[in-house]
C-alpha positions as CSV (number, residue, x, y, z in Angstrom):
1,M,0.0,0.0,0.0
2,N,1.4,3.4,-1.0
3,D,1.2,6.6,1.0
4,N,-1.8,7.9,-0.9
5,E,-3.7,4.7,-0.4
6,F,-2.9,4.8,3.3
7,D,-4.0,8.4,3.7
8,L,-7.2,7.7,1.8
9,L,-8.1,4.6,4.0
10,D,-7.7,6.9,7.0
11,E,-10.8,8.7,5.7
12,L,-12.9,5.6,5.1
13,Y,-13.5,4.1,8.5
14,F,-17.0,5.4,8.0
15,V,-19.1,5.9,4.9
16,Q,-17.9,9.0,3.1
17,S,-19.0,10.8,-0.1
18,Y,-16.5,11.7,-2.8
19,K,-16.9,15.4,-1.9
20,E,-16.2,14.8,1.8
21,I,-13.0,12.8,0.9
22,K,-11.8,15.4,-1.6
23,E,-12.3,18.2,0.9
24,A,-10.6,16.3,3.7
25,L,-7.5,15.3,1.7
26,Q,-7.3,18.4,-0.6
27,W,-6.5,16.2,-3.6
28,G,-7.3,16.7,-7.3
29,D,-9.8,14.5,-9.1
30,D,-7.1,12.4,-10.9
31,K,-5.2,11.6,-7.8
32,L,-8.3,10.7,-5.8
33,I,-9.9,8.6,-8.6
34,E,-6.6,6.7,-9.2
35,S,-6.3,5.9,-5.4
36,L,-10.0,4.9,-5.1
37,F,-9.7,2.6,-8.1
38,S,-6.5,1.1,-6.8
39,L,-8.0,0.4,-3.3
40,Y,-11.1,-1.1,-4.9
41,C,-9.0,-3.4,-7.1
42,K,-7.2,-4.7,-4.0
43,G,-10.5,-5.3,-2.2
44,F,-9.7,-2.6,0.4
45,I,-12.8,-0.5,-0.1
46,K,-16.5,-0.8,-1.1
47,V,-18.0,1.5,-3.6
48,L,-21.6,2.5,-2.7
49,I,-24.4,3.9,-4.8
50,A,-26.0,5.3,-1.6
51,Q,-24.8,5.2,2.0
52,D,-26.2,1.7,2.4
53,E,-26.3,0.2,-1.1
54,E,-23.2,-1.4,-2.6
55,Y,-22.3,-0.9,-6.3
56,S,-23.1,-4.3,-7.7
57,S,-21.1,-4.2,-11.0
58,N,-17.5,-5.3,-11.2
59,I,-15.3,-2.2,-11.9
60,S,-12.6,-3.1,-14.4
61,T,-11.6,0.4,-15.5
62,P,-11.8,3.8,-13.7
63,Q,-14.0,5.2,-16.6
64,Q,-16.9,2.8,-15.7
65,V,-17.9,4.7,-12.6
66,K,-19.1,8.2,-11.9
67,W,-16.8,8.4,-8.9
68,E,-18.0,11.8,-7.7
69,E,-21.5,10.4,-7.3
70,M,-20.5,7.5,-5.1
71,Y,-19.8,6.8,-1.5
72,Y,-16.9,4.8,-0.1
73,L,-16.1,2.6,2.9
74,A,-13.1,0.6,3.9
75,T,-13.6,-3.2,3.9
76,K,-12.5,-5.5,6.7
77,K,-9.5,-6.5,4.5
78,G,-8.7,-2.8,4.0
79,L,-8.9,-2.0,7.7
80,L,-6.6,-5.0,8.6
81,E,-4.1,-4.0,6.0
82,H,-4.2,-0.3,7.1
83,N,-3.5,-1.3,10.7
84,G,-0.7,-3.6,9.8
85,F,-2.3,-7.0,10.4
């Protein structure tokens, strides 16, 4: 896990919107989307359509998703990796 992914996971212990994450980290869209996609591919985060509804399609490219409309949450696997287990 790189530093950007680590910092992003810090924000995802609870469900967060794209806007909330972007404001907290002060990142540009490209950096944020790249990091979200990378964490998703590793199984470290869930992508949610609404705060309680998981995005059901498999995401194989970053262009498939309207990232700014989604919500995000760390998975158990992501939390364990983030905490060094």
